[in-house]
C-alpha positions as semicolon CSV with decimal commas, in nm:
position;residue;x (nm);y (nm);z (nm)
1;M;2,871;-1,005;0,569
2;T;2,787;-0,617;0,540
3;T;3,013;-0,572;0,236
4;R;2,864;-0,876;0,065
5;M;2,498;-0,762;0,138
6;R;2,587;-0,412;0,009
7;S;2,735;-0,566;-0,313
8;I;2,417;-0,784;-0,364
9;A;2,192;-0,495;-0,300
10;V;2,391;-0,261;-0,555
11;R;2,367;-0,526;-0,812
12;A;1,992;-0,572;-0,762
13;L;1,946;-0,184;-0,798
14;Q;2,130;-0,178;-1,120
15;R;1,927;-0,472;-1,252
16;H;1,607;-0,302;-1,154
17;Y;1,699;0,021;-1,319
18;A;1,801;-0,162;-1,651
19;A;1,479;-0,356;-1,636
20;A;1,270;-0,046;-1,588
21;V;1,430;0,126;-1,901
22;D;1,345;-0,188;-2,106
23;R;1,003;-0,194;-1,965
24;N;0,928;0,183;-2,040
25;Q;1,060;0,114;-2,407
26;T;0,840;-0,182;-2,468
27;I;0,525;-0,027;-2,339
28;A;0,570;0,289;-2,530
29;N;0,563;0,096;-2,861
30;V;0,231;-0,079;-2,791
31;P;-0,088;0,097;-2,904
32;L;-0,381;0,113;-2,643
33;T;-0,590;-0,087;-2,880
34;Q;-0,365;-0,390;-2,871
35;W;-0,388;-0,437;-2,501
36;P;-0,712;-0,637;-2,495
37;D;-0,559;-0,926;-2,704
38;R;-0,214;-0,901;-2,502
39;Q;-0,423;-0,930;-2,180
40;L;-0,635;-1,229;-2,280
41;E;-0,315;-1,419;-2,384
42;A;-0,167;-1,346;-2,048
43;L;-0,478;-1,438;-1,864
44;K;-0,485;-1,776;-2,040
45;V;-0,143;-1,853;-1,886
46;V;-0,226;-1,723;-1,536
47;W;-0,557;-1,905;-1,526
48;A;-0,390;-2,235;-1,636
49;D;-0,126;-2,200;-1,369
50;A;-0,385;-2,122;-1,110
51;V;-0,603;-2,409;-1,173
52;A;-0,319;-2,667;-1,187
53;D;-0,142;-2,553;-0,863
54;V;-0,360;-2,341;-0,645
55;P;-0,630;-2,542;-0,449
56;Y;-0,876;-2,243;-0,427
57;Y;-0,901;-2,207;-0,810
58;R;-0,876;-2,587;-0,869
59;H;-1,191;-2,615;-0,651
60;L;-1,378;-2,349;-0,838
61;V;-1,327;-2,549;-1,165
62;A;-1,400;-2,899;-1,003
63;S;-1,724;-2,757;-0,845
64;G;-1,831;-2,613;-1,184
65;R;-1,822;-2,254;-1,053
66;A;-1,551;-2,145;-1,297
67;P;-1,438;-2,255;-1,661
68;A;-1,166;-2,502;-1,691
69;T;-0,987;-2,289;-1,954
70;I;-1,015;-1,931;-2,080
71;T;-1,062;-1,858;-2,442
72;T;-1,280;-1,551;-2,454
73;W;-1,355;-1,248;-2,226
74;A;-1,691;-1,404;-2,134
75;D;-1,493;-1,683;-1,968
76;V;-1,309;-1,434;-1,762
77;R;-1,633;-1,277;-1,643
78;A;-1,761;-1,623;-1,551
79;I;-1,499;-1,658;-1,283
80;P;-1,636;-1,559;-0,922
81;E;-1,491;-1,252;-0,750
82;L;-1,207;-1,324;-0,510
83;T;-1,275;-1,150;-0,170
84;R;-1,061;-1,091;0,131
85;E;-1,307;-1,310;0,339
86;A;-1,211;-1,602;0,112
87;F;-0,835;-1,575;0,218
88;Q;-0,957;-1,556;0,582
89;R;-1,203;-1,863;0,560
90;N;-0,946;-2,091;0,415
91;P;-0,590;-1,968;0,397
92;D;-0,456;-2,321;0,315
93;A;-0,639;-2,300;-0,021
94;F;-0,397;-2,040;-0,132
95;V;-0,090;-2,242;-0,057
96;R;0,044;-2,400;-0,384
97;R;0,044;-2,775;-0,420
98;S;0,400;-2,739;-0,553
99;G;0,539;-2,576;-0,236
100;A;0,537;-2,296;0,016
101;P;0,610;-1,935;-0,081
102;L;0,930;-1,741;0,004
103;T;0,742;-1,560;0,279
104;F;0,404;-1,429;0,378
105;L;0,287;-1,069;0,397
106;K;-0,010;-0,953;0,619
107;T;-0,220;-0,666;0,538
108;A;-0,551;-0,519;0,647
109;G;-0,604;-0,222;0,399
110;S;-0,891;0,008;0,500
111;T;-1,100;-0,261;0,674
112;G;-0,882;-0,364;0,965
113;T;-0,948;-0,724;0,867
114;P;-0,591;-0,890;0,819
115;I;-0,514;-1,123;0,540
116;R;-0,201;-1,345;0,488
117;V;-0,072;-1,383;0,128
118;G;0,216;-1,574;0,006
119;I;0,463;-1,397;-0,209
120;N;0,802;-1,479;-0,388
121;Q;1,098;-1,272;-0,473
122;A;1,015;-1,231;-0,840
123;E;0,698;-1,047;-0,746
124;R;0,893;-0,810;-0,505
125;D;1,147;-0,734;-0,772
126;L;0,881;-0,658;-1,026
127;M;0,705;-0,414;-0,803
128;R;1,043;-0,241;-0,754
129;I;1,095;-0,224;-1,140
130;V;0,761;-0,064;-1,179
131;K;0,830;0,210;-0,919
132;V;1,166;0,278;-1,087
133;S;0,991;0,289;-1,436
134;A;0,772;0,570;-1,315
135;W;1,054;0,773;-1,136
136;Q;1,268;0,749;-1,456
137;G;1,048;1,005;-1,606
138;F;1,167;1,253;-1,363
139;G;1,538;1,185;-1,415
140;Y;1,593;0,899;-1,178
141;T;1,906;0,709;-1,192
142;P;2,087;0,462;-0,951
143;D;2,270;0,752;-0,801
144;S;1,961;0,966;-0,724
145;R;1,857;1,036;-0,357
146;L;1,506;1,023;-0,231
147;F;1,375;1,156;0,100
148;L;1,114;0,930;0,266
149;I;0,860;1,053;0,513
150;W;0,759;0,694;0,594
151;G;0,755;0,408;0,844
152;H;0,754;0,029;0,860
153;S;0,602;-0,211;1,105
154;H;0,930;-0,405;1,134
155;L;1,105;-0,104;1,291
156;L;0,865;-0,115;1,575
157;G;1,053;-0,386;1,744
158;T;1,262;-0,445;2,069
159;G;1,561;-0,665;2,163
160;W;1,796;-0,810;1,926
161;R;1,535;-0,849;1,652
162;G;1,463;-0,473;1,654
163;R;1,838;-0,398;1,627
164;V;1,878;-0,634;1,340
165;N;1,580;-0,493;1,161
166;H;1,711;-0,139;1,195
167;A;2,053;-0,225;1,077
168;T;1,917;-0,409;0,768
169;R;1,684;-0,123;0,673
170;K;1,974;0,139;0,711
171;L;2,199;-0,063;0,485
172;R;1,940;-0,114;0,212
173;D;1,827;0,267;0,225
174;A;2,207;0,358;0,193
175;V;2,221;0,151;-0,109
176;L;1,899;0,277;-0,252
177;G;1,971;0,647;-0,189
178;Y;1,694;0,675;0,060
179;H;1,699;0,909;0,358
180;R;1,412;0,778;0,567
181;V;1,235;0,974;0,853
182;D;0,952;0,873;1,076
183;A;0,606;0,955;0,954
184;Y;0,428;0,794;1,251
185;R;0,461;1,090;1,474
186;L;0,472;1,455;1,353
187;S;0,463;1,792;1,517
188;E;0,554;2,139;1,387
189;A;0,912;2,124;1,526
190;I;0,958;1,776;1,374
191;C;0,839;1,889;1,029
192;R;1,070;2,183;1,031
193;D;1,359;1,955;1,116
194;Y;1,265;1,734;0,819
195;A;1,248;2,039;0,597
196;D;1,598;2,144;0,702
197;E;1,721;1,776;0,612
198;I;1,557;1,791;0,270
199;L;1,745;2,117;0,199
200;R;2,071;1,961;0,309
201;I;2,025;1,639;0,111
202;R;1,868;1,788;-0,212
203;P;1,687;1,475;-0,314
204;L;1,543;1,418;-0,660
205;G;1,211;1,331;-0,510
206;V;1,020;1,332;-0,178
207;I;0,800;1,035;-0,087
208;G;0,540;1,020;0,195
209;Y;0,208;0,897;0,330
210;A;-0,049;1,156;0,196
211;A;-0,179;1,260;0,520
212;A;0,175;1,305;0,658
213;L;0,273;1,513;0,357
214;D;-0,035;1,717;0,406
215;L;0,054;1,797;0,767
216;F;0,418;1,865;0,665
217;A;0,305;2,133;0,414
218;K;0,106;2,297;0,685
219;Y;0,392;2,343;0,910
220;T;0,666;2,437;0,644
221;A;0,490;2,682;0,418
222;D;0,767;2,934;0,473
223;Y;1,028;2,709;0,318
224;R;0,854;2,734;-0,017
225;Q;1,117;2,932;-0,212
226;R;1,411;2,724;-0,058
227;F;1,236;2,401;-0,183
228;H;1,176;2,553;-0,521
229;D;1,547;2,623;-0,549
230;S;1,652;2,277;-0,430
231;G;1,602;2,079;-0,745
232;I;1,328;1,847;-0,622
233;R;1,162;1,681;-0,933
234;F;0,867;1,511;-0,794
235;V;0,662;1,452;-0,469
236;L;0,504;1,110;-0,433
237;S;0,193;1,122;-0,223
238;T;0,106;0,747;-0,151
239;S;-0,054;0,488;0,055
240;E;-0,392;0,667;0,063
241;P;-0,581;0,943;-0,122
242;P;-0,494;1,304;-0,041
243;P;-0,702;1,394;0,276
244;R;-0,829;1,733;0,149
245;P;-0,934;1,886;-0,180
246;D;-0,635;2,111;-0,190
247;S;-0,379;1,879;-0,075
248;V;-0,204;1,819;-0,403
249;A;-0,227;2,197;-0,505
250;R;-0,060;2,305;-0,177
251;L;0,222;2,048;-0,208
252;E;0,292;2,151;-0,579
253;D;0,298;2,498;-0,462
254;L;0,536;2,427;-0,183
255;F;0,780;2,213;-0,371
256;G;0,758;2,363;-0,723
257;C;0,715;2,028;-0,892
258;P;0,448;1,781;-0,986
259;V;0,280;1,570;-0,714
260;V;0,255;1,205;-0,827
261;Q;0,024;0,934;-0,673
262;E;0,033;0,549;-0,684
263;Y;-0,260;0,316;-0,676
264;G;-0,193;-0,026;-0,550
265;G;-0,180;-0,242;-0,234
266;A;0,061;-0,449;-0,041
267;E;-0,123;-0,765;-0,145
268;F;-0,220;-0,671;-0,500
269;G;0,080;-0,480;-0,623
270;Q;0,104;-0,170;-0,834
271;V;-0,196;-0,086;-1,052
272;A;-0,180;0,268;-1,166
273;F;0,014;0,594;-1,149
274;K;-0,103;0,960;-1,162
275;I;0,098;1,272;-1,243
276;G;-0,052;1,610;-1,132
277;S;-0,405;1,663;-1,253
278;Q;-0,391;1,392;-1,518
279;P;-0,603;1,080;-1,448
280;F;-0,466;0,768;-1,306
281;A;-0,284;0,567;-1,581
282;V;-0,331;0,182;-1,527
283;Y;-0,046;-0,056;-1,592
284;H;-0,204;-0,260;-1,875
285;D;0,076;-0,506;-1,886
286;L;0,049;-0,582;-1,522
287;N;-0,332;-0,569;-1,457
288;Y;-0,669;-0,634;-1,616
289;L;-0,875;-0,380;-1,407
290;E;-1,263;-0,380;-1,382
291;A;-1,498;-0,135;-1,239
292;V;-1,835;-0,306;-1,144
293;A;-2,107;-0,068;-1,288
294;G;-2,394;-0,053;-1,048
295;D;-2,180;-0,133;-0,751
296;A;-2,017;0,220;-0,712
297;E;-1,763;0,124;-0,968
298;A;-1,599;-0,120;-0,725
299;A;-1,256;-0,222;-0,847
300;L;-1,159;-0,579;-0,943
301;V;-0,807;-0,636;-1,003
302;T;-0,671;-0,936;-1,206
303;A;-0,290;-0,983;-1,216
304;L;-0,136;-1,070;-1,545
305;Y;0,213;-1,165;-1,426
306;P;0,329;-1,459;-1,230
307;R;0,250;-1,457;-0,871
308;Y;0,253;-1,704;-0,582
309;V;-0,109;-1,638;-0,521
310;P;-0,272;-1,553;-0,853
311;L;-0,516;-1,269;-0,795
312;I;-0,813;-1,307;-1,032
313;R;-1,107;-1,070;-1,017
314;Y;-0,993;-0,970;-0,662
315;R;-1,231;-0,724;-0,499
316;V;-0,973;-0,477;-0,344
317;G;-1,232;-0,274;-0,146
318;D;-1,196;0,044;-0,336
319;A;-1,415;0,240;-0,575
320;L;-1,307;0,411;-0,888
321;I;-1,418;0,759;-0,996
322;A;-1,492;0,805;-1,364
323;P;-1,336;0,500;-1,519
324;S;-1,261;0,484;-1,875
325;R;-1,308;0,132;-2,042
326;L;-1,174;-0,046;-2,341
327;D;-1,412;-0,288;-2,536
328;N;-1,293;-0,582;-2,317
329;G;-1,398;-0,405;-2,001
330;H;-1,047;-0,303;-1,898
331;V;-1,032;0,030;-1,705
332;W;-0,739;0,202;-1,883
333;Q;-0,757;0,511;-1,681
334;F;-0,972;0,674;-1,396
335;E;-0,990;1,010;-1,234
336;G;-0,965;0,911;-0,874
337;L;-1,050;0,689;-0,587
338;A;-1,364;0,683;-0,363
339;G;-1,205;0,442;-0,118
340;R;-0,990;0,430;0,189
341;I;-0,838;0,729;0,360
342;N;-0,590;0,691;0,640
343;D;-0,538;1,006;0,845
344;V;-0,318;1,157;1,109
345;L;-0,453;1,165;1,452
346;P;-0,383;1,488;1,644
347;F;-0,281;1,488;2,021
348;A;-0,310;1,755;2,285
349;D;0,066;1,800;2,301
350;G;0,059;1,925;1,941
351;S;0,195;1,624;1,777
352;A;0,024;1,394;1,545
353;V;0,036;1,016;1,480
354;H;-0,033;0,857;1,151
355;S;-0,314;0,613;1,208
356;V;-0,129;0,346;0,998
357;A;0,124;0,332;1,267
358;V;-0,133;0,196;1,503
359;F;-0,221;-0,078;1,267
360;H;0,143;-0,165;1,224
361;C;0,173;-0,219;1,592
362;I;-0,101;-0,483;1,576
363;H;-0,097;-0,647;1,239
364;Q;0,191;-0,875;1,292
365;E;0,000;-1,085;1,563
366;P;-0,137;-1,389;1,392
367;S;-0,390;-1,440;1,662
368;V;-0,562;-1,106;1,594
369;H;-0,828;-1,121;1,322
370;T;-0,982;-0,761;1,322
371;I;-0,853;-0,435;1,460
372;Q;-1,033;-0,114;1,562
373;L;-0,875;0,191;1,736
374;V;-1,134;0,424;1,902
375;L;-1,034;0,762;2,022
376;E;-1,261;0,932;2,264
377;D;-1,238;1,225;2,502
378;S;-1,210;0,982;2,795
379;G;-0,921;0,786;2,648
380;I;-0,811;0,537;2,388
381;Q;-0,964;0,207;2,328
382;V;-0,812;-0,078;2,114
383;R;-1,079;-0,316;2,018
384;L;-0,975;-0,656;1,886
385;V;-1,125;-0,978;1,746
386;A;-0,863;-1,227;1,859
387;E;-0,818;-1,601;1,965
388;P;-0,886;-1,623;2,336
389;G;-0,579;-1,833;2,434
390;S;-0,319;-1,580;2,329
391;R;-0,470;-1,255;2,424
392;A;-0,260;-1,181;2,724
393;S;0,078;-1,231;2,548
394;A;-0,034;-1,044;2,224
395;E;-0,157;-0,754;2,421
396;Q;0,181;-0,722;2,604
397;R;0,353;-0,710;2,275
398;I;0,116;-0,465;2,120
399;R;0,134;-0,228;2,412
400;A;0,523;-0,239;2,385
401;R;0,504;-0,141;2,019
402;L;0,229;0,133;2,074
403;A;0,455;0,305;2,345
404;Q;0,719;0,351;2,072
405;V;0,464;0,559;1,871
406;H;0,326;0,786;2,122
407;P;0,319;0,792;2,513
408;A;-0,063;0,843;2,508
409;F;-0,114;0,484;2,390
410;A;0,048;0,345;2,712
411;T;-0,288;0,387;2,885
412;A;-0,495;0,237;2,614
413;V;-0,782;0,017;2,725
414;F;-0,800;-0,308;2,543
415;H;-1,135;-0,464;2,468
416;Y;-1,204;-0,807;2,297
417;D;-1,522;-0,850;2,074
418;D;-1,685;-1,087;1,831
419;D;-1,691;-0,813;1,577
420;V;-1,615;-0,439;1,556
421;Q;-1,832;-0,137;1,495
422;T;-1,935;-0,063;1,117
423;T;-1,982;0,260;0,951
424;R;-2,329;0,356;0,823
425;A;-2,211;0,216;0,483
426;G;-2,134;-0,119;0,655
427;K;-1,763;-0,096;0,642
428;R;-1,537;-0,191;0,934
429;R;-1,297;0,102;0,977
430;W;-0,978;0,037;1,175
431;F;-0,971;0,380;1,361
432;I;-1,262;0,586;1,482
433;D;-1,226;0,932;1,623
434;R;-1,504;1,017;1,845
435;R;-1,328;1,309;2,031
436;G;-1,556;1,611;2,053
437;R;-1,358;1,859;1,818
438;H;-1,300;1,593;1,546
439;G;-1,639;1,426;1,514
440;D;-1,700;1,073;1,464
441;G;-1,472;0,915;1,220
442;A;-1,702;0,618;1,141
443;A;-1,968;0,846;0,974
């Protein structure tokens, strides 16, 4: 079975690489001025499919809230925005009449409000192709090695399922050339061990959570010349905006190569890519991206490719900085994000935990609707909005996962609420740090 799985994974990697080469060549031959017409044609197909097969969109048309067909950009703008709350209120409305998806993903983004979205294999494959397309500009081939300071919720498991998850991930990583280390908990000693591994492996690229990479740079400054000599071609700072104004500059100085950034989300895919100090360049073939003027340039993403759940004018919860628009309103580039930031949480023992690790310990519980972690000088609180009948069993599983991340979470106090505390801007952050030396993370 292992040999067969490896063979399948190798063939998939080769297909994705070849498809990425073709995609880059095709996009390079399309002038920017031609994208509005191409996007409208793609949207006509996406909308027709959504209205025919997805109850949510079918109801919009039947109730007169959206046009039956798309012929102009005015028709597109007449479609109501899609929000996370719509997924939560009626998840069955996003299950296609023609059948169930391959699987579901569950995500919370910055708000701590989980949503469940159906996906199919073609979507997963396309997002992989897009990543490889970007890496090819730095010399990536199927033989390249990449070093990941990362983490995945499915690795926070116990028993036979945990062992299977670990084995499957290791096999896939071996095929992909990934060397993956844990980003959830970092200390100076751990970061220096990772630095030694990077020098031994000599990867083409280093990939990590932005906040984890920032902490890594703090602890490994004396590796600078050795990193420069190691042949690293890019550092991908992802999952969140850089936590400090000088984060990118520090990483570029440390590694001697460009820092690149992605913009996207688990539920809405890859949207844009940024190299060094250049603006984010939007993937015009995949997305029609709007920034709502007068609403802090709030981002609306419309996917132009086939998805199990079509996302049309989806309000992702982020705001764009200095967007540049084409005549059809499409944002073709933007300077940065004014949205979510996940941070590392320092502890008294000198280690730090990436806050996303806490979310990953909780989000796989279907009975949990909203999450908030509160750090106080007196201890740790986990505040949940959850279904009453399953709280005890869910709490037991969550505690077991948290203990794998850091011992301090073993004594966390669980609270159950009807809602969680908001920031002054009205956002529901999924972690708040009230400890005296860190200030109030909800501010």
